[in-house]
C-alpha positions as CSV (number, residue, x, y, z in Angstrom):
1,X,-43.2,12.0,69.4
2,X,-39.5,11.0,69.3
3,X,-36.9,12.3,71.7
4,X,-34.6,15.2,70.9
5,X,-31.9,14.1,68.4
6,X,-29.0,12.7,70.5
7,X,-26.4,14.5,68.5
8,X,-28.1,17.9,68.8
9,X,-29.0,17.3,72.4
10,X,-25.3,16.7,73.4
11,X,-24.2,19.8,71.5
12,X,-26.8,21.9,73.4
13,X,-25.8,20.3,76.7
14,X,-22.1,21.1,76.1
15,X,-23.0,24.7,75.2
16,X,-24.9,25.1,78.4
17,X,-22.1,23.7,80.5
18,X,-19.6,26.0,78.9
19,X,-21.8,29.0,79.5
20,X,-21.9,27.9,83.1
21,X,-18.1,28.1,83.2
22,X,-17.3,24.4,82.8
23,X,-14.3,23.3,80.6
24,X,-15.7,20.6,78.3
25,X,-13.8,18.6,75.7
26,X,-16.5,18.3,73.0
27,X,-16.3,15.0,71.2
28,X,-20.0,14.5,70.9
29,X,-21.0,16.4,67.8
30,X,-20.2,15.8,64.1
31,X,-19.7,19.3,63.0
32,X,-16.8,19.7,60.6
33,X,-15.3,22.6,62.6
34,X,-13.6,24.4,59.8
35,X,-13.8,27.8,58.0
36,X,-15.8,28.5,54.9
37,X,-13.9,27.6,51.8
38,X,-12.4,30.4,49.7
39,X,-14.9,32.1,47.3
40,X,-18.1,30.7,48.8
41,X,-19.0,33.8,50.9
42,X,-18.6,36.0,47.8
43,X,-20.9,33.7,45.8
44,X,-23.5,33.8,48.6
45,X,-23.2,37.6,48.9
46,X,-23.7,38.0,45.2
47,X,-26.9,35.9,45.3
48,X,-28.5,38.0,48.0
49,X,-31.2,39.3,45.7
50,X,-32.4,35.8,44.6
51,X,-35.4,35.7,46.8
52,X,-37.8,33.7,44.6
53,X,-38.8,30.1,45.2
54,X,-37.7,28.5,41.9
55,X,-38.3,24.8,40.9
56,X,-38.8,22.3,43.7
57,X,-35.9,20.0,42.6
58,X,-33.5,22.9,42.1
59,X,-32.5,25.4,39.4
60,X,-31.3,24.1,36.1
61,X,-27.8,25.4,36.8
62,X,-27.6,23.7,40.3
63,X,-28.9,20.4,38.9
64,X,-26.5,20.5,36.0
65,X,-23.6,21.2,38.4
66,X,-24.6,18.3,40.6
67,X,-25.0,16.0,37.7
68,X,-21.6,16.9,36.5
69,X,-20.2,16.3,40.0
70,X,-21.6,12.8,40.1
71,X,-20.5,12.0,36.5
72,X,-16.9,13.0,37.3
73,X,-17.0,10.5,40.2
74,X,-18.0,7.6,38.0
75,X,-21.8,7.8,38.0
76,X,-23.1,9.1,34.7
77,X,-26.0,11.4,35.8
78,X,-28.5,13.7,34.1
79,X,-29.8,16.9,35.7
80,X,-33.3,15.3,35.8
81,X,-32.0,12.8,38.4
82,X,-31.1,15.5,40.9
83,X,-33.1,17.0,43.7
84,X,-31.9,19.6,46.2
85,X,-33.0,20.1,49.7
86,X,-32.2,22.2,52.8
87,X,-29.8,19.6,54.1
88,X,-29.6,15.9,53.6
89,X,-31.7,15.1,56.7
90,X,-35.0,16.2,55.1
91,X,-34.0,14.4,52.0
92,X,-33.7,11.2,53.9
93,X,-37.1,11.7,55.5
94,X,-38.7,12.5,52.2
95,X,-37.2,9.3,50.7
96,X,-38.5,7.1,53.5
97,X,-42.0,8.7,52.9
98,X,-41.8,8.3,49.1
99,X,-40.3,4.8,48.9
100,X,-42.6,3.1,51.5
101,X,-42.0,-0.1,53.5
102,X,-40.2,-0.9,56.7
103,X,-36.6,0.3,57.2
104,X,-33.6,-2.0,57.4
105,X,-30.6,-0.5,59.2
106,X,-27.1,-1.5,59.9
107,X,-26.3,-1.7,63.6
108,X,-24.9,0.7,64.7
109,X,-26.1,3.5,62.4
110,X,-26.7,7.2,62.5
111,X,-29.2,8.3,65.1
112,X,-31.8,10.0,62.8
113,X,-32.6,7.0,60.5
114,X,-34.6,5.1,63.2
115,X,-36.1,8.3,64.5
116,X,-37.4,9.2,61.1
117,X,-38.7,5.7,60.5
118,X,-40.6,6.0,63.8
119,X,-42.1,9.4,62.8
120,X,-43.5,7.7,59.7
121,X,-44.8,4.7,61.6
122,X,-42.4,2.3,60.0
123,X,-40.8,-0.7,61.7
124,X,-37.0,-0.8,62.0
125,X,-35.1,-4.0,61.2
126,X,-31.6,-3.8,62.6
127,X,-28.8,-6.0,61.2
128,X,-25.3,-6.0,62.9
129,X,-22.3,-4.9,60.9
130,X,-19.1,-7.1,60.6
131,X,-16.1,-6.6,62.8
132,X,-14.1,-4.9,60.1
133,X,-16.2,-1.9,59.1
134,X,-19.6,-0.3,59.7
135,X,-22.3,1.2,57.5
136,X,-23.1,-2.0,55.6
137,X,-24.8,-4.9,57.4
138,X,-23.3,-8.4,57.4
139,X,-24.6,-10.1,54.2
140,X,-25.5,-13.4,55.8
141,X,-27.3,-11.8,58.7
142,X,-29.1,-9.4,56.3
143,X,-30.6,-12.3,54.4
144,X,-31.7,-14.1,57.5
145,X,-33.1,-10.9,59.0
146,X,-35.2,-10.1,55.9
147,X,-36.7,-13.6,55.9
148,X,-37.5,-13.5,59.6
149,X,-39.0,-10.0,59.4
150,X,-41.2,-11.0,56.4
151,X,-42.4,-14.1,58.3
152,X,-43.4,-11.9,61.2
153,X,-45.5,-9.6,59.1
154,X,-43.0,-6.8,58.4
155,X,-42.7,-5.3,54.9
156,X,-39.0,-4.5,54.3
157,X,-38.9,-1.8,51.8
158,X,-35.8,0.5,52.3
159,X,-32.2,-0.4,53.2
160,X,-30.1,2.5,54.4
161,X,-26.4,2.2,53.9
162,X,-23.6,4.7,54.9
163,X,-20.5,4.8,52.8
164,X,-18.3,6.0,54.5
165,X,-19.9,5.3,57.9
166,X,-21.1,7.4,60.7
167,X,-20.7,6.4,63.6
168,X,-17.7,4.1,63.0
169,X,-15.6,6.3,60.6
170,X,-14.9,3.3,58.4
171,X,-15.4,2.2,54.8
172,X,-16.9,-1.2,54.0
173,X,-15.0,-3.3,51.5
174,X,-16.3,-3.3,47.9
175,X,-17.1,-7.0,48.0
176,X,-19.3,-6.6,51.1
177,X,-21.2,-3.7,49.5
178,X,-21.6,-5.8,46.3
179,X,-23.0,-8.8,48.3
180,X,-25.4,-6.6,50.2
181,X,-26.6,-5.0,47.0
182,X,-27.3,-8.4,45.4
183,X,-29.5,-9.3,48.4
184,X,-31.3,-5.9,48.2
185,X,-31.9,-6.4,44.5
186,X,-33.3,-9.9,45.1
187,X,-35.7,-8.6,47.7
188,X,-36.6,-5.5,45.6
189,X,-35.5,-3.1,48.3
190,X,-34.9,0.6,47.7
191,X,-31.3,1.3,48.7
192,X,-30.6,4.7,50.1
193,X,-26.9,5.3,50.2
194,X,-25.9,8.1,52.5
195,X,-22.6,9.3,51.1
196,X,-22.2,12.6,52.9
197,X,-18.7,11.7,54.0
198,X,-17.5,10.3,50.7
199,X,-15.3,13.3,49.9
200,X,-13.5,12.8,53.2
201,X,-11.9,9.4,52.6
202,X,-8.5,9.1,54.2
203,X,-6.8,6.7,51.7
204,X,-8.8,6.1,48.5
205,X,-12.0,7.3,46.8
206,X,-15.1,5.5,47.8
207,X,-17.1,3.2,45.6
208,X,-20.7,3.2,46.7
209,X,-23.8,0.9,46.2
210,X,-24.9,2.8,43.1
211,X,-22.0,1.2,41.3
212,X,-23.3,-2.3,42.2
213,X,-27.1,-1.8,42.1
214,X,-27.6,1.3,39.9
215,X,-31.3,0.7,39.1
216,X,-32.4,0.6,42.8
217,X,-30.0,3.0,44.6
218,X,-30.6,6.6,45.6
219,X,-27.5,8.5,46.7
220,X,-27.9,11.3,49.2
221,X,-25.2,13.8,50.2
222,X,-24.6,17.4,50.9
223,X,-22.0,20.1,51.7
224,X,-22.2,20.1,55.5
225,X,-19.2,17.7,56.0
226,X,-16.9,18.1,53.0
227,X,-17.1,21.9,53.1
228,X,-18.1,22.4,56.7
229,X,-21.4,24.1,55.6
230,X,-23.7,22.5,58.1
231,X,-25.4,25.8,59.0
232,X,-26.0,26.6,55.3
233,X,-28.1,23.4,54.9
234,X,-27.3,22.3,51.4
235,X,-28.2,18.7,50.5
236,X,-28.9,16.9,47.2
237,X,-29.9,13.4,46.0
238,X,-29.3,11.4,42.8
239,X,-32.1,9.1,41.9
240,X,-31.6,6.2,39.5
241,X,-32.2,6.5,35.7
242,X,-34.9,4.3,34.2
243,X,-38.6,4.0,34.7
244,X,-38.4,3.0,38.4
245,X,-36.0,5.8,39.2
246,X,-38.2,8.4,37.4
247,X,-41.3,7.3,39.3
248,X,-39.4,7.6,42.6
249,X,-38.1,11.0,41.6
250,X,-41.6,12.2,40.9
251,X,-42.8,10.9,44.3
252,X,-39.8,12.5,46.1
253,X,-40.4,15.8,44.4
254,X,-44.0,15.7,45.4
255,X,-43.0,15.1,49.1
256,X,-40.5,17.9,48.8
257,X,-43.1,20.3,47.4
258,X,-45.2,19.9,50.6
259,X,-42.3,20.1,53.1
260,X,-39.7,22.6,52.0
261,X,-40.8,23.9,48.6
262,X,-37.3,24.5,47.3
263,X,-33.7,25.0,48.6
264,X,-33.1,28.7,49.3
265,X,-32.0,30.3,46.0
266,X,-28.8,31.8,47.4
267,X,-27.7,28.3,48.6
268,X,-28.4,27.0,45.1
269,X,-25.9,29.5,43.8
270,X,-23.4,28.3,46.3
271,X,-24.0,24.7,45.3
272,X,-23.7,25.5,41.6
273,X,-20.3,27.0,42.2
274,X,-19.0,24.4,44.7
275,X,-20.1,21.4,42.7
276,X,-18.3,22.6,39.6
277,X,-15.1,21.6,41.4
278,X,-13.1,24.9,41.1
279,X,-9.5,24.4,42.1
280,X,-9.8,26.3,45.4
281,X,-12.7,24.1,46.5
282,X,-10.8,20.9,45.5
283,X,-7.7,22.0,47.4
284,X,-9.8,23.0,50.5
285,X,-11.4,19.6,50.6
286,X,-8.1,17.9,50.2
287,X,-6.7,19.9,53.1
288,X,-9.7,19.0,55.2
289,X,-9.3,15.4,54.4
290,X,-5.7,15.4,55.6
291,X,-6.6,17.2,58.8
292,X,-9.4,14.9,59.7
293,X,-7.2,11.8,59.0
294,X,-4.3,12.9,61.2
295,X,-6.3,14.1,64.2
296,X,-8.6,11.0,64.1
297,X,-5.6,8.7,63.9
298,X,-4.0,10.5,66.9
299,X,-7.2,10.2,68.9
300,X,-7.5,6.5,67.9
301,X,-4.0,5.9,69.5
302,X,-5.3,7.4,72.8
303,X,-8.3,5.1,72.8
304,X,-6.2,2.0,72.2
305,X,-3.8,3.1,74.9
306,X,-6.7,3.3,77.3
307,X,-7.6,-0.3,76.6
308,X,-10.5,0.1,74.3
309,X,-11.1,-1.8,71.0
310,X,-11.5,0.5,68.1
311,X,-11.6,0.2,64.3
312,X,-8.9,2.4,62.7
313,X,-10.4,5.5,61.1
314,X,-10.7,5.4,57.3
315,X,-12.9,8.5,56.5
316,X,-14.4,11.5,58.1
317,X,-13.8,12.3,61.8
318,X,-15.4,9.6,63.8
319,X,-14.3,6.8,66.0
320,X,-16.4,4.1,67.7
321,X,-14.5,2.6,70.6
322,X,-15.7,-0.4,72.5
323,X,-14.7,-0.5,76.2
324,X,-15.9,-4.1,76.6
325,X,-12.3,-5.3,77.5
326,X,-12.5,-3.0,80.5
327,X,-15.9,-4.1,81.7
328,X,-14.7,-5.3,85.1
329,X,-12.7,-2.2,85.7
330,X,-15.6,0.0,84.8
331,X,-18.1,-2.0,86.8
332,X,-16.0,-1.4,89.9
333,X,-16.5,2.3,89.2
334,X,-20.3,1.8,88.9
335,X,-20.4,1.9,85.1
336,X,-22.2,-1.0,83.4
337,X,-23.7,0.6,80.2
338,X,-22.7,2.9,77.4
339,X,-25.0,5.6,78.7
340,X,-23.3,5.3,82.1
341,X,-19.9,5.5,80.5
342,X,-20.8,8.6,78.5
343,X,-22.3,10.2,81.6
344,X,-19.2,9.4,83.7
345,X,-16.9,10.9,81.0
346,X,-18.9,14.1,80.9
347,X,-19.6,14.5,84.7
348,X,-16.3,13.3,86.1
349,X,-13.9,14.1,83.3
350,X,-15.4,16.9,81.2
351,X,-15.4,14.9,78.0
352,X,-18.6,14.8,75.9
353,X,-19.3,11.7,73.8
354,X,-22.4,9.8,72.7
355,X,-23.2,6.2,73.9
356,X,-23.6,3.5,71.3
357,X,-27.2,3.0,72.4
358,X,-28.0,6.2,70.6
359,X,-26.9,4.4,67.4
360,X,-28.8,1.2,68.0
361,X,-26.4,-0.8,70.1
362,X,-27.8,-2.6,73.1
363,X,-27.9,-0.6,76.3
364,X,-25.3,-2.9,77.9
365,X,-22.8,-2.3,75.1
366,X,-19.8,-0.2,76.3
367,X,-19.5,1.6,73.0
368,X,-19.2,5.3,72.3
369,X,-19.2,7.5,69.3
370,X,-16.3,10.0,69.4
371,X,-16.1,13.0,67.0
372,X,-12.7,14.7,66.7
373,X,-13.8,17.5,64.4
374,X,-14.3,20.2,67.0
375,X,-10.6,19.9,68.2
376,X,-9.3,22.1,65.4
377,X,-9.5,25.4,67.3
378,X,-11.6,27.9,69.1
379,X,-11.0,30.8,66.6
380,X,-11.0,31.1,62.9
381,X,-7.3,31.7,63.0
382,X,-6.6,28.5,64.8
383,X,-8.8,26.5,62.4
384,X,-7.1,28.0,59.4
385,X,-3.7,27.1,60.9
386,X,-4.9,23.5,61.5
387,X,-6.1,23.3,58.0
388,X,-2.7,24.3,56.5
389,X,-0.5,22.4,59.0
390,X,1.5,19.4,57.9
391,X,1.2,17.9,61.4
392,X,-1.9,19.5,62.9
393,X,-1.9,17.1,65.8
394,X,1.3,18.9,67.1
395,X,-0.3,22.3,67.2
396,X,-0.5,23.4,70.9
397,X,-4.3,23.6,71.2
398,X,-4.8,20.2,69.4
399,X,-2.0,18.5,71.2
400,X,-3.3,19.6,74.5
401,X,-6.8,18.4,73.7
402,X,-5.4,15.0,72.7
403,X,-3.2,14.8,75.8
404,X,-6.2,15.6,77.9
405,X,-8.2,12.9,76.2
406,X,-5.5,10.3,76.9
407,X,-5.1,11.4,80.5
408,X,-8.8,11.4,81.3
409,X,-9.4,8.1,79.7
410,X,-6.4,6.7,81.7
411,X,-7.9,8.1,84.9
412,X,-11.2,6.5,84.1
413,X,-9.9,3.1,83.1
414,X,-6.7,2.8,85.2
415,X,-4.5,2.8,82.1
416,X,-1.9,5.6,82.6
417,X,0.2,5.2,79.5
418,X,1.4,8.6,78.4
419,X,0.9,10.1,74.9
420,X,2.3,13.5,75.5
421,X,3.4,13.6,71.8
422,X,1.1,12.5,69.0
């Protein structure tokens, strides 16, 4: 049995501390932290009488909407390539079960990939990412890792990529993605491209692996990040066209039929509406994108001021600072691991983060995953104000959280440079 998911565990720990009266700055959980987009609650209410199961892969209407959504983003898609699920997490597990083989992961990578592989009894082959961006392994290291793993008796079968990336909040360059896809094709790997943050790019639309290896790439995504619908649990996948893709789709549907039967019918109604790209949904996602970008950039400045190395955010709401330049300072405070660093921030400074070891980094790495998406406000009114503000980082509740982050990091590391204004 695997341990409790690190992301869910830290969220529950923060809730318990707050209920006990502690003031905690919550940077440990990747919830999008925004109101429901206009019109979706009404769609859900109108679908309250849809209480039948329906087809495992999804209703014809939902699958057609998802196919159109992918097609408008440059991937020609037929409804028969789509499968819906109660969130993208079960989809990923079902894909690992259907595809077979050991699992190749970038390091660092999201916490659940390795845990799901362990539940299925699969080996995990980790390959470091380059300095510039995460989510895609270094191509040269990937080739060498595959050869070594095969020589040792492993059966590499699935390569999971994240574009954009969680935990680093970055987007790998197209040439790196293309090089990795060429290697995956040569080794006949199934590529699973987790693109749940693709709509939240900060600068330019994302081009994923399916554009480079269409015959072997499955794209998974959902509405939990782009539309802040994590609690509604709406995920969907696009399998490749062609004979291989159709076989995988049949296997995936078979696994789905035994695990979740079908996505709840009211949620399929929501998906059908949202994935048709009505103007109010497009505008809501664009506003979310701007908000995530500005607050993540402001938090990035605090991390740099504290002396950490950190890739600039390019998508979503994550940062992945490395406090290795401050190793001597932290050692003098009794901190020698990422776990110790996260514990010190929470216990001594009231800041919740996750250590890089939860994402596959060595225990000695002084890396953290920082999520900025729960800084937008404690009330629906504050979150709506943050969503509509031109400079949300200057709103009093967000500015005070950012100032606190900078001050507490300075207290921990000895760097006292002020960032009172974003």
